C-alpha positions as CSV (number, residue, x, y, z in Angstrom):
1,M,-68.0,-158.4,58.6
2,T,-65.7,-159.8,61.0
3,V,-67.3,-162.9,62.6
4,Q,-66.3,-164.1,65.9
5,T,-65.2,-167.2,66.7
6,N,-64.2,-170.3,68.8
7,V,-60.7,-170.3,68.3
8,E,-58.2,-171.5,70.9
9,A,-54.5,-171.1,71.0
10,M,-52.2,-173.5,70.9
11,S,-49.4,-173.1,73.2
12,D,-47.6,-175.0,75.0
13,H,-48.5,-176.3,78.7
14,A,-46.8,-178.5,81.3
15,D,-50.0,-180.9,81.3
16,S,-50.9,-180.7,77.5
17,A,-51.8,-184.1,76.0
18,T,-52.1,-185.9,73.1
19,A,-55.4,-185.9,71.1
20,R,-55.5,-189.6,71.2
21,D,-55.7,-189.6,75.4
22,V,-58.3,-186.6,75.4
23,L,-60.7,-188.2,72.4
24,W,-60.4,-191.6,74.5
25,R,-61.5,-189.5,77.5
26,F,-64.2,-188.1,75.4
27,G,-65.0,-191.7,73.6
28,P,-68.1,-193.4,76.2
29,M,-70.2,-190.2,77.0
30,V,-69.6,-188.5,73.5
31,Y,-68.7,-191.4,71.2
32,G,-70.8,-193.8,72.4
33,P,-74.7,-192.6,72.5
34,T,-73.7,-191.4,68.7
35,V,-72.7,-194.5,67.7
36,L,-75.8,-196.6,69.8
37,F,-78.6,-194.5,67.6
38,A,-77.0,-194.6,64.2
39,L,-77.2,-198.2,64.5
40,G,-80.1,-198.6,65.2
41,E,-81.4,-195.7,63.0
42,G,-78.6,-197.3,60.0
43,A,-80.7,-200.5,60.8
44,V,-84.4,-199.1,60.5
45,I,-83.8,-196.9,57.5
46,P,-83.5,-199.0,54.5
47,L,-87.0,-201.0,55.7
48,I,-89.0,-198.2,56.4
49,P,-90.5,-198.2,53.1
50,V,-90.9,-202.0,53.0
51,I,-92.9,-201.8,56.1
52,A,-94.9,-198.6,54.6
53,A,-95.5,-201.1,52.0
54,Q,-96.9,-203.9,54.2
55,L,-99.3,-201.0,55.5
56,G,-100.9,-200.2,51.9
57,A,-98.2,-197.8,50.4
58,D,-97.8,-197.7,46.1
59,V,-94.0,-196.9,45.6
60,A,-94.0,-193.0,45.6
61,T,-95.8,-193.2,48.9
62,A,-93.3,-195.7,50.5
63,A,-90.8,-192.9,48.8
64,L,-92.6,-189.8,50.3
65,V,-92.8,-191.8,53.8
66,A,-89.1,-192.4,53.8
67,S,-88.6,-188.5,53.3
68,A,-90.6,-187.8,56.6
69,L,-86.9,-189.1,58.3
70,V,-85.1,-186.1,56.6
71,V,-88.4,-184.1,56.4
72,G,-88.1,-184.0,60.5
73,Q,-84.1,-183.7,60.7
74,L,-84.8,-180.5,58.9
75,C,-87.8,-179.3,61.0
76,G,-86.0,-180.1,64.1
77,N,-82.8,-178.1,64.1
78,I,-83.9,-174.7,64.7
79,P,-86.3,-176.2,67.9
80,A,-83.1,-178.2,68.7
81,G,-81.1,-174.8,69.2
82,W,-83.4,-173.2,70.7
83,A,-83.4,-176.3,73.5
84,V,-79.8,-177.1,73.4
85,A,-79.1,-173.4,74.7
86,R,-81.6,-173.1,77.3
87,I,-81.6,-176.9,79.3
88,G,-78.1,-177.9,77.8
89,E,-77.1,-180.7,76.1
90,R,-77.8,-183.9,78.3
91,L,-80.9,-183.1,79.1
92,T,-81.7,-182.5,75.5
93,M,-80.5,-185.9,74.1
94,A,-82.2,-187.7,77.3
95,I,-85.1,-185.8,76.1
96,A,-85.3,-186.5,72.6
97,G,-84.0,-190.2,73.3
98,L,-87.4,-190.7,75.5
99,V,-89.4,-188.8,72.5
100,S,-87.7,-191.2,69.6
101,L,-88.7,-194.1,71.9
102,A,-92.6,-193.0,71.5
103,G,-92.0,-193.2,67.7
104,I,-90.4,-196.1,67.9
105,V,-93.2,-197.1,69.6
106,G,-95.6,-195.6,66.9
107,M,-93.4,-196.9,64.0
108,A,-94.0,-200.7,65.9
109,L,-97.6,-200.8,66.3
110,A,-99.1,-198.1,64.2
111,P,-102.2,-199.3,62.3
112,S,-102.6,-196.7,59.5
113,L,-100.1,-195.6,57.0
114,G,-100.3,-191.7,58.3
115,L,-99.6,-192.8,62.2
116,F,-96.5,-194.8,60.7
117,A,-95.3,-191.7,58.7
118,I,-95.9,-189.1,61.9
119,A,-93.3,-192.0,64.2
120,V,-91.1,-191.7,61.3
121,F,-91.1,-187.5,61.6
122,L,-90.2,-188.0,65.2
123,I,-87.6,-190.0,64.8
124,G,-85.9,-187.9,62.2
125,F,-86.7,-184.5,64.3
126,C,-85.3,-186.5,67.8
127,A,-82.6,-187.0,65.3
128,A,-81.1,-183.9,64.6
129,A,-82.0,-182.8,68.7
130,F,-79.2,-185.7,69.3
131,G,-76.9,-184.4,66.6
132,L,-76.8,-181.0,67.6
133,A,-76.7,-181.4,71.3
134,R,-73.4,-183.5,69.9
135,H,-72.6,-180.9,67.8
136,S,-72.7,-178.1,70.6
137,F,-71.1,-179.7,72.8
138,M,-67.9,-180.3,70.8
139,T,-67.8,-176.7,70.0
140,T,-67.1,-175.8,72.5
141,R,-64.9,-178.3,74.5
142,V,-62.7,-179.4,71.9
143,P,-59.4,-177.1,71.2
144,L,-59.0,-176.1,67.6
145,S,-55.8,-178.2,68.2
146,F,-57.5,-181.1,67.0
147,R,-60.9,-180.1,66.7
148,A,-60.9,-181.4,62.7
149,R,-60.2,-184.6,64.1
150,A,-62.6,-184.5,66.9
151,L,-65.6,-184.0,65.0
152,S,-64.6,-186.1,61.8
153,L,-64.6,-189.1,64.5
154,L,-67.9,-188.0,65.5
155,G,-69.3,-188.2,62.4
156,G,-67.4,-191.1,61.5
157,T,-69.0,-193.6,64.4
158,F,-72.3,-192.0,63.2
159,R,-71.6,-193.4,59.4
160,L,-70.6,-196.5,61.6
161,G,-73.7,-197.1,62.9
162,M,-75.0,-196.2,58.9
163,F,-72.9,-198.8,57.3
164,V,-73.1,-201.0,59.9
165,G,-77.0,-200.6,60.5
166,P,-78.0,-202.6,57.5
167,F,-76.6,-205.5,58.0
168,I,-77.7,-206.0,61.4
169,A,-81.5,-205.2,60.0
170,A,-80.4,-208.5,57.5
171,G,-79.4,-210.8,60.4
172,L,-82.5,-209.7,62.7
173,L,-84.2,-210.4,59.2
174,A,-82.7,-214.3,59.0
175,V,-83.9,-214.8,62.3
176,F,-86.5,-213.9,63.1
177,G,-88.5,-213.4,59.8
178,D,-90.0,-210.0,60.6
179,E,-89.3,-206.5,59.8
180,H,-90.5,-205.1,63.4
181,A,-87.6,-206.9,64.7
182,T,-85.6,-204.2,62.8
183,I,-87.9,-201.5,64.9
184,W,-87.6,-202.4,67.9
185,F,-83.7,-203.4,68.0
186,F,-83.3,-199.2,67.3
187,G,-85.4,-198.9,71.0
188,G,-83.3,-200.9,72.5
189,C,-80.2,-199.0,71.4
190,L,-81.6,-196.2,72.2
191,V,-82.2,-197.2,75.8
192,A,-78.7,-198.3,76.0
193,T,-78.6,-194.3,74.3
194,V,-80.8,-192.8,77.0
195,L,-79.4,-194.3,80.4
196,L,-75.9,-193.8,79.1
197,V,-76.6,-189.9,79.1
198,V,-78.6,-190.2,82.3
199,F,-76.3,-192.1,84.1
200,G,-73.3,-192.2,83.3
201,P,-70.5,-189.0,83.7
202,D,-71.6,-185.6,83.1
203,P,-69.3,-184.3,80.2
204,E,-70.5,-181.2,80.6
205,K,-69.0,-181.5,84.3
206,Q,-65.9,-183.2,82.8
207,F,-64.7,-180.9,80.0
208,L,-65.5,-177.0,81.0
209,E,-65.7,-173.9,78.8
210,P,-61.6,-172.1,79.1
211,S,-61.4,-168.9,81.4
212,D,-61.5,-165.2,81.3
213,E,-57.6,-165.5,81.1
214,E,-57.4,-168.0,78.5
215,D,-60.0,-166.7,76.3
216,T,-58.0,-163.1,77.1
217,E,-55.1,-164.9,75.7
218,E,-56.8,-166.3,72.8
219,Q,-57.9,-163.1,72.2
220,D,-54.3,-161.2,72.2
221,G,-53.5,-164.1,69.4
222,V,-52.7,-162.9,65.9
223,A,-55.3,-164.0,63.1
224,A,-54.5,-165.7,60.0
225,E,-56.2,-166.9,57.5
226,D,-56.8,-170.3,56.5
227,T,-54.1,-170.5,53.8
228,G,-53.6,-174.4,54.4
229,E,-50.2,-173.7,56.7
230,P,-49.4,-177.0,58.7
231,V,-50.5,-176.0,62.6
232,T,-48.0,-177.0,64.7
233,G,-47.9,-177.2,69.0
234,S,-49.4,-179.3,71.6
235,I,-52.9,-180.2,72.6
236,P,-54.0,-178.2,75.6
237,L,-55.9,-179.9,78.1
238,R,-58.9,-177.2,79.8
239,R,-58.5,-176.2,82.6
240,T,-62.0,-176.4,85.2
241,H,-63.2,-173.2,86.6
242,A,-61.8,-172.2,90.6
243,Q,-65.6,-172.3,92.3
244,G,-67.7,-169.4,92.0
245,S,-65.7,-167.7,89.4
246,A,-67.5,-165.5,87.1
247,T,-67.6,-165.8,83.4
248,T,-67.6,-163.3,80.5
249,P,-68.2,-164.6,77.0
250,S,-65.2,-162.7,75.0
251,T,-67.1,-163.3,71.4
252,G,-70.5,-164.2,69.9
253,S,-74.0,-163.3,70.6
254,D,-75.0,-163.2,74.7
255,P,-76.0,-166.1,76.3
256,G,-79.9,-167.5,76.0
257,T,-80.2,-164.4,72.3
258,G,-82.8,-165.7,70.3
259,V,-82.9,-168.0,67.4
260,L,-83.9,-166.0,65.2
261,R,-82.3,-163.1,66.1
262,T,-79.1,-164.9,66.2
263,M,-79.9,-166.2,62.0
264,W,-80.2,-162.7,61.4
265,R,-77.0,-161.6,63.7
266,H,-75.0,-163.7,61.5
267,R,-76.7,-163.7,58.4
268,R,-73.5,-162.5,56.2
269,V,-71.4,-166.2,57.3
270,L,-75.3,-168.6,57.1
271,S,-75.6,-167.2,53.2
272,T,-71.9,-167.1,51.6
273,L,-69.8,-170.4,54.1
274,G,-73.5,-171.6,54.5
275,L,-74.4,-172.1,50.9
276,A,-71.0,-173.4,50.5
277,A,-71.3,-176.2,52.8
278,A,-74.7,-176.9,51.7
279,S,-73.4,-177.4,48.2
280,L,-71.6,-179.8,49.9
281,S,-74.1,-181.5,51.5
282,A,-75.5,-181.8,48.2
283,V,-72.8,-183.0,46.3
284,R,-73.0,-186.1,48.8
285,S,-77.1,-186.3,49.1
286,A,-76.9,-186.8,44.6
287,R,-74.3,-189.4,44.9
288,Q,-76.4,-191.3,47.6
289,V,-78.9,-190.9,44.2
290,V,-77.3,-191.2,41.4
291,L,-74.8,-194.3,41.8
292,P,-78.1,-196.7,41.8
293,L,-79.7,-195.0,39.5
294,W,-76.6,-194.9,37.1
295,G,-76.1,-198.3,37.7
296,V,-80.1,-199.0,36.3
297,S,-79.6,-197.0,33.7
298,L,-76.9,-199.5,32.4
299,G,-79.4,-202.6,33.0
300,L,-76.2,-203.8,35.4
301,D,-78.0,-206.4,38.0
302,A,-78.6,-205.8,41.6
303,Q,-76.3,-207.8,42.8
304,T,-73.3,-205.6,40.8
305,I,-75.1,-202.1,41.5
306,A,-75.1,-202.8,45.6
307,L,-71.2,-204.2,45.0
308,V,-69.9,-201.3,43.5
309,V,-72.1,-198.8,45.6
310,G,-71.0,-200.9,48.4
311,I,-67.5,-200.6,47.8
312,S,-67.6,-196.5,47.2
313,G,-68.8,-196.3,50.7
314,A,-66.3,-198.8,52.0
315,I,-63.4,-196.3,50.7
316,D,-66.0,-193.5,52.2
317,F,-65.6,-194.8,55.4
318,A,-62.2,-196.4,54.8
319,L,-61.1,-191.8,54.2
320,F,-62.9,-190.3,57.3
321,Y,-59.6,-189.2,60.0
322,A,-57.5,-188.9,57.6
323,S,-60.0,-186.3,57.1
324,G,-59.2,-184.4,60.4
325,Q,-56.0,-185.4,60.7
326,V,-55.7,-183.1,57.1
327,M,-58.1,-180.4,58.7
328,D,-55.9,-180.2,61.9
329,R,-52.4,-180.0,60.0
330,F,-52.7,-178.1,56.8
331,G,-56.0,-176.3,57.4
332,R,-59.8,-176.9,56.2
333,L,-58.9,-175.9,52.7
334,W,-57.4,-179.0,52.4
335,A,-59.7,-181.0,53.1
336,A,-62.8,-179.2,51.8
337,L,-61.3,-178.1,48.2
338,P,-59.8,-181.9,46.7
339,A,-62.7,-183.3,48.3
340,M,-65.3,-181.1,46.1
341,I,-62.4,-180.8,43.0
342,L,-63.2,-184.7,42.9
343,M,-66.8,-184.9,43.4
344,G,-67.7,-182.6,41.5
345,A,-65.2,-183.4,38.5
346,G,-66.1,-186.9,38.9
347,F,-70.2,-186.2,38.6
348,V,-69.0,-184.5,35.4
349,A,-66.2,-187.4,34.3
350,L,-69.5,-189.8,34.8
351,A,-71.6,-188.1,33.1
352,F,-70.4,-188.4,29.6
353,T,-69.7,-192.4,30.2
354,H,-73.0,-193.3,29.8
355,D,-72.9,-194.9,26.1
356,L,-69.3,-195.5,25.7
357,P,-68.2,-199.3,25.4
358,Q,-66.9,-199.6,28.6
359,A,-69.7,-198.2,31.0
360,A,-69.2,-200.5,33.6
361,M,-65.9,-200.2,33.7
362,W,-66.1,-196.4,34.2
363,F,-69.2,-196.3,36.6
364,A,-67.3,-198.4,38.6
365,M,-64.1,-196.5,38.3
366,F,-66.1,-193.0,39.1
367,A,-67.9,-194.3,41.8
368,A,-64.3,-195.5,44.0
369,V,-63.4,-191.8,42.6
370,L,-66.7,-190.3,44.4
371,G,-66.0,-192.1,47.4
372,V,-62.4,-191.4,48.0
373,G,-63.8,-187.3,48.1
374,N,-67.0,-188.1,49.7
375,G,-64.1,-189.4,52.9
376,L,-62.1,-186.2,52.4
377,S,-64.7,-184.3,53.0
378,S,-65.5,-186.4,56.1
379,G,-66.4,-184.2,59.3
380,I,-66.3,-180.7,57.7
381,L,-69.9,-179.8,57.6
382,L,-69.1,-180.1,61.6
383,T,-65.7,-178.5,61.5
384,L,-66.4,-175.5,59.2
385,G,-69.5,-175.2,61.7
386,A,-67.9,-174.9,64.9
387,D,-65.4,-172.7,64.3
388,V,-67.6,-169.9,63.4
389,A,-70.3,-170.5,65.6
390,P,-70.1,-168.2,68.4
391,R,-68.8,-168.7,71.4
392,S,-71.0,-168.2,73.7
393,D,-74.5,-169.6,72.1
394,P,-73.2,-171.7,69.6
395,A,-76.3,-173.7,69.9
396,A,-78.8,-170.9,67.9
397,F,-76.2,-170.9,65.1
398,L,-75.8,-174.1,64.8
399,G,-79.7,-174.9,64.0
400,S,-79.2,-172.6,61.5
401,W,-75.9,-174.2,60.3
402,R,-77.5,-177.8,60.1
403,T,-81.0,-176.3,58.3
404,L,-78.6,-175.4,55.7
405,T,-76.6,-178.2,55.3
406,D,-79.3,-180.7,55.5
407,A,-81.4,-178.7,53.0
408,G,-79.0,-178.6,50.3
409,G,-78.7,-182.7,50.9
410,A,-82.6,-183.1,51.0
411,T,-83.0,-180.8,47.7
412,A,-80.2,-182.7,45.7
413,P,-82.7,-185.5,45.3
414,L,-84.9,-183.8,43.7
415,M,-83.2,-182.2,41.4
416,V,-81.8,-184.7,40.5
417,S,-85.2,-186.2,39.9
418,A,-86.5,-183.3,37.8
419,I,-83.7,-182.9,35.4
420,A,-83.8,-186.8,34.9
421,A,-87.3,-186.1,33.9
422,V,-86.8,-182.9,31.7
423,A,-83.6,-184.6,30.0
424,S,-81.8,-187.1,31.0
425,L,-79.5,-188.6,33.5
426,S,-77.0,-187.6,32.2
427,V,-78.1,-184.2,32.1
428,A,-78.6,-184.3,35.5
429,T,-75.5,-185.7,36.9
430,G,-73.0,-183.4,35.1
431,V,-75.7,-180.2,37.0
432,M,-74.3,-182.4,39.7
433,G,-70.8,-182.6,38.9
434,A,-71.4,-178.4,38.8
435,V,-72.7,-177.8,41.6
436,G,-69.5,-179.5,43.3
437,L,-67.3,-177.0,41.0
438,V,-69.6,-174.4,41.8
439,G,-68.9,-175.1,45.5
440,A,-64.7,-175.4,45.4
441,L,-64.5,-171.7,44.6
442,A,-67.2,-170.8,46.8
443,F,-64.9,-173.0,49.7
444,V,-61.8,-170.9,48.4
445,R,-63.2,-167.5,49.1
446,W,-65.5,-167.9,51.9
447,V,-62.7,-169.7,54.3
448,P,-60.1,-168.1,54.5
449,R,-62.3,-164.5,55.3
450,Y,-64.2,-166.6,57.9
451,V,-62.0,-169.4,59.5
452,P,-59.0,-167.4,61.2
453,R,-56.4,-169.2,62.0
454,T,-53.9,-168.2,65.3
455,R,-50.1,-169.3,64.7
456,P,-48.5,-170.0,68.6
């Protein structure tokens, strides 16, 4: 089966621009709203279990309420794909922002635990729509020659919000002494996001899809497997369409194709490369669960565990743009494969260190290794999804793609918990390492098949 993808010709143009120039133009309308949304969400997430406990939840129930955010994202991806395909990215983002404001009010004023959980679910549902709208926009408008850098930067802006958000929450708690202050801060971020989306320059008009002539040039290009060969050529800027001209999509599904039909049409890539991507998401998610649990099992104090996990997160965040540089210059495998091998081998090695004399040292070392691996994988799921999405109507496909990857991330903590309960945390850690190594083999098998390259 041959998958039709978004592949742009990398030829030299008189008006070619550097990646920095074009990414700077994208900044206010693409990255700005993402940073605002992620800052607010990052401030609220750590306090969801705390507020749930204040409403009468025990530890298990509070964890269940916190998981409503992930469940909302899982449930929201496919409807978000349908919405983006029919009303566009900008309107979808604006509606998601307004509905999120309703969720914020619900979280802040909920008189019962059930209503609070529903509000958390609604925030997750809207977060899926928000994220998919940006992903779909950049899939159709960003040239292949720096797509990975653009999407790694998108992922990095989200990581920035998740990294800085908890510190903002701590500051708000110090000033106001009330957890609900973080909810209202999230509400302020959402108001600013909606205003920026509604009244700012429309990126869908600034960055139009390429014309038929450019599409024809791309189809005439020679496709090659992603072998890791460096990419050369300047970065072309998109030319706007002549007024009144008609465009005929050259690849992908017909515009307005239903979500279920799109899933069936692309079932092979979703069941192969999509599952490989889900394994990467699972290993990433397992890192966030295993590291704190491992520190607790070693008897370390909370401050030490937080320091080790924080250093791992800082390494992860520092590498997010380097990942895009690697993917654009050398190919997708040069980021995906080292990341999966590092995280898979890191988990396997960590599993054998629990009872060693220097277990705390090994814990800190392998936490850093996992941070490097996770940082090298920044943007790879967004980039691969964009690479294999049908050009004419990517939103429905991306909804399915993101559902798979989110499901992988949601499944990993459950796997760790179940295996640790039946066997031990060391066994659970080793199993997640095996998932990472198997995922690396899957990337080696399926990336060259489904992610063709064009040579200038």
